[in-house]
C-alpha positions in Angstrom: 0.0 0.0 0.0 1.1 3.6 -0.7 1.4 5.9 2.2 3.1 9.2 2.6 5.6 10.4 5.2 3.7 13.3 6.8 6.9 14.7 8.2 7.9 15.4 4.6 5.1 17.8 4.1 7.3 20.9 4.6 5.4 24.1 4.9 8.4 26.0 3.6 8.3 24.0 0.4 4.5 24.6 0.1 5.1 28.3 0.4 8.0 28.0 -2.2 5.6 26.2 -4.6 3.1 29.0 -4.2 5.7 31.8 -4.6 7.9 30.3 -7.3 5.7 27.7 -9.0 8.0 24.8 -8.1 9.1 22.8 -5.1 10.8 19.6 -4.1 10.0 17.6 -0.9 12.4 15.0 0.4 11.4 11.6 1.8 7.9 12.0 0.5 6.7 8.4 0.7 6.9 6.1 3.6 10.3 4.5 3.2 8.9 1.0 2.8 6.6 2.1 0.0 9.3 4.0 -1.8 11.6 1.0 -1.6 8.9 -1.3 -3.0 8.3 1.0 -6.0 12.0 1.3 -6.6 12.6 -2.4 -6.6 9.5 -2.9 -8.9 10.8 -0.5 -11.5 14.4 -1.7 -11.4 13.2 -5.3 -11.8 11.5 -4.6 -15.1 13.2 -5.7 -18.3 10.6 -4.5 -20.8 10.5 -0.8 -21.6 9.2 1.2 -24.5 11.5 3.9 -26.1 9.8 7.3 -26.1 11.3 9.6 -28.7 10.6 12.4 -31.1 10.7 11.2 -34.7 10.3 13.2 -37.9 6.5 13.3 -37.4 6.6 14.2 -33.8 6.4 12.4 -30.4 6.1 8.6 -30.7 7.3 5.4 -29.1 8.9 2.2 -30.2 7.5 -0.8 -28.3 9.6 -3.0 -26.1 9.0 -6.1 -28.4 10.2 -4.2 -31.5 13.3 -2.9 -29.7 14.1 -6.5 -28.6 14.1 -7.6 -32.3 16.6 -4.9 -33.3 20.3 -5.7 -33.4 22.8 -3.8 -31.3 24.1 -2.0 -34.4 20.6 -1.0 -35.5 19.9 0.4 -32.1 23.1 2.4 -32.2 22.2 3.9 -35.6 18.7 4.7 -34.3 20.1 6.6 -31.3 22.6 8.5 -33.5 19.8 9.5 -35.9 17.7 10.7 -32.9 20.5 12.7 -31.5 21.0 14.5 -34.9 17.3 15.3 -35.1 17.4 16.7 -31.5 19.6 19.6 -32.7 16.6 21.1 -34.5 14.5 21.8 -31.4 12.3 20.2 -28.8 13.0 16.4 -28.6 13.5 13.6 -26.1 14.8 10.1 -25.8 14.1 8.0 -22.7 12.4 4.7 -21.8 8.9 4.6 -20.3 6.0 2.4 -19.1 2.4 3.4 -18.5 1.1 3.3 -15.0 -2.5 2.3 -15.5 -4.5 0.0 -13.2 -5.9 -3.0 -15.0 -3.7 -2.5 -18.1 -0.2 -3.0 -16.9 1.0 -4.4 -13.6 3.7 -1.7 -13.3 3.4 0.3 -10.0 -0.1 -1.0 -9.5 -0.4 0.3 -6.0 0.7 3.8 -7.2 -1.8 3.6 -10.0 -4.6 2.8 -7.7 -3.5 5.6 -5.2 -3.5 8.4 -7.8 -7.1 7.5 -8.6 -8.3 8.1 -5.1 -9.8 11.1 -3.4 -7.0 10.8 -0.8 -4.3 11.5 -3.5 -6.3 14.4 -5.1 -7.0 15.9 -1.7 -3.2 15.7 -0.9 -2.3 17.4 -4.1 -4.9 20.1 -3.5 -3.3 20.7 -0.1 0.2 20.9 -1.5 -0.6 23.1 -4.5 -3.4 25.2 -3.0 -5.5 24.5 -6.1 -9.0 23.4 -5.2 -9.9 22.7 -8.8 -7.7 19.6 -9.2 -9.8 16.6 -10.1 -7.5 13.8 -11.4 -3.9 12.7 -12.1 -2.1 10.4 -14.5 1.3 8.7 -14.3 4.0 6.9 -16.3 7.2 5.3 -15.2 10.4 6.6 -16.8 13.9 5.2 -17.1 16.8 7.4 -18.3 20.0 5.7 -19.2 23.2 7.0 -20.9 22.4 9.4 -23.7 18.8 10.0 -22.7 17.5 13.5 -22.3 14.4 15.7 -22.5 14.9 19.1 -24.1 13.3 22.4 -23.0 9.5 22.6 -23.1 6.7 23.9 -20.9 4.3 20.9 -20.7 1.3 22.7 -22.3 -0.9 20.4 -24.4 -3.9 21.6 -26.4 -7.1 20.4 -24.9 -5.6 19.3 -21.6 -5.9 21.5 -18.5 -2.6 20.5 -16.9 -2.2 22.6 -13.8 0.9 20.9 -12.3 3.4 18.3 -13.1 5.0 16.0 -10.6 8.1 13.7 -10.5 8.5 11.0 -7.8 12.2 10.1 -8.0 13.1 6.5 -7.3 16.9 6.2 -8.0 19.3 5.3 -5.2 22.8 6.9 -5.0 22.3 9.2 -7.9 25.3 11.5 -8.5 24.5 15.0 -9.8 27.4 14.9 -12.4 25.7 11.9 -14.0 23.1 14.3 -15.5 19.4 13.5 -15.4 18.7 16.7 -13.4 15.5 18.6 -13.7 16.4 22.2 -14.8 14.1 25.2 -14.9 14.8 28.2 -17.2 13.1 31.5 -17.8 11.5 32.3 -21.2 14.9 33.7 -22.4 16.5 30.3 -21.7 18.4 31.5 -18.6 18.8 28.8 -15.8 16.8 29.7 -12.7 16.6 26.5 -10.7 17.6 22.8 -10.6 16.4 19.7 -8.8 18.5 16.6 -8.4 16.6 13.2 -8.6 17.2 12.4 -4.9 15.6 9.1 -3.9 12.0 9.4 -2.7 11.8 13.1 -3.4 8.7 14.6 -5.0 9.1 17.6 -7.3 6.0 19.5 -8.2 5.8 22.5 -10.5 3.1 24.7 -12.1 2.3 24.4 -15.8 3.3 26.1 -18.0 6.9 26.4 -17.0 10.0 26.0 -19.1 12.2 23.0 -18.0 14.4 20.2 -19.3 16.1 17.0 -18.1 19.8 17.1 -18.8 21.4 14.3 -20.8 22.6 11.3 -18.7 26.3 10.8 -19.0 27.8 7.7 -20.5 29.7 7.0 -17.2 26.5 7.0 -15.1 26.6 3.7 -13.0 22.8 3.4 -12.7 19.6 4.2 -14.5 17.5 7.2 -13.4 14.0 5.9 -12.4 10.9 8.0 -11.7 7.2 8.1 -11.8 5.9 11.2 -13.5 2.6 12.7 -14.3 0.3 15.7 -14.4 -2.5 17.0 -12.2 -5.6 18.1 -14.1 -8.6 20.4 -13.6 -11.9 19.7 -15.2 -12.5 16.6 -17.4 -9.5 17.2 -19.7 
């Protein structure tokens, strides 16, 4: 079962979220719950590859990736890196977190569908209009990145984004950090993916995830999603 660590609900961070539009709370989940989620994600062998192709955002399924040779995967990654020079793009691995459709993080999927979770997010964000949330699991390995964007999506009333970090012993110089920039592209803040920390930030807001270095010893795991108002 998912349960939060009430001592992690830091009023200073809640005030920072209200003032700056972004905050990060350490030790957010009960330690046992966080460890269970971490072990579940690290134990998965099958991940889709999320990317931006010539026609826009897409994904290559885990089964298709499995059939590709190592050299073919290398050529694909090089092509994607060249394409990324043109503007917004991303490369990372993902799995949906949906109850009944995929056993990944099933307890978390159930939890975000409850009034308990929405009430908690309303308390943290101060937004009484939040009505639902979604989630997906992400895994960033060497060469993976997410270029600057602001999370707006036509027809979706995304009020906030959240990132629950689930990587142990992550070193900041490995990359994979959540950076915030102003509209001119100037860096204004940065969150490291500390284990069991919850980052929340208001949408729209320009941000990116820095490329993971080739020498990173581990993968960067997280559960990520958005908080919505209305029926969007």
